[in-house]
C-alpha positions, 0 to 999 in steps of 0.5 A: 604279106605281113612285112613292111613294104616300102614303095619305090616305083609305079608301073607305067606301061609295057615297054616293047614286045618282050614283057619289059615295063616302064616304071616311074621311080618313087625314089631319089635313088633310081639306080638302087633298082639295079641292086635288087633281085626281087620286088614286090608288086602291090595292087591298087585294091589292097590285095595280096602283094605279088613277089616277082624276080628281076631279070634286067633293069636300065635307066631310060630318061626319067623312067626305069625299064624292068624285066621281070621273070615270067613276064615275057610278052606285052600282054603280060606286061600290060597286066601289071600297069598301075601296080606299085613296086615295093621292097621290104624296109630292110632292103632300103638303102642307108642314108647319110646323117641328117637324112630321112625317108619321107615315109618315116616323117609321115605321121610324126608329131610336130612341136614347137620349140616351146613344147607346144604341140602343133600337129602331125606331118601328112605329107612332104612336098618337094619344091624347087627351093626346099622341101616343105612339111605339110602339117595338119595342125591340131585345129584342123588347119594345114600348115606348111613348114619349110624343111630347113635347119633354121626352122626344124631344129630336131627330128627324132625317129625314136621319139616320132617327133619334129621340133620346129622353131616358132617363127612369127606367122608360122602358127 
């Protein structure tokens, strides 16, 4: 598929004998699955994504159980284990102001408030106290930057740049 697909879950295992699948959500909004009528299944090998129509949804503890059209046996559901679930980018939910999708932050340039280039965001880690930007510095080292307003002073999706306050010991 040529469209920009955003991963929102991973198929963990079959659920029961009627073809349902248990999914680990990769979203902070698992209830958003209820609004979907179709999803894309993405094989690990980078093969072409598969469009699937949804017939049912329910939340079960920390997982989601989905029922897909034409998947009506446990054996068919087993063939989906390990596939990623994705949706077109335009179907992502609207975020409140000053909130960002992790996938939008990955690859952004990080600069100090002085204008000095620091590196590029490789990942975002969710920790109990706050999220951390994992930045690959220009010298190859890894820098963890707390994603808090006292340190991250600006995030510009348009410029693909994050400005951070230069604290002693940060660099």
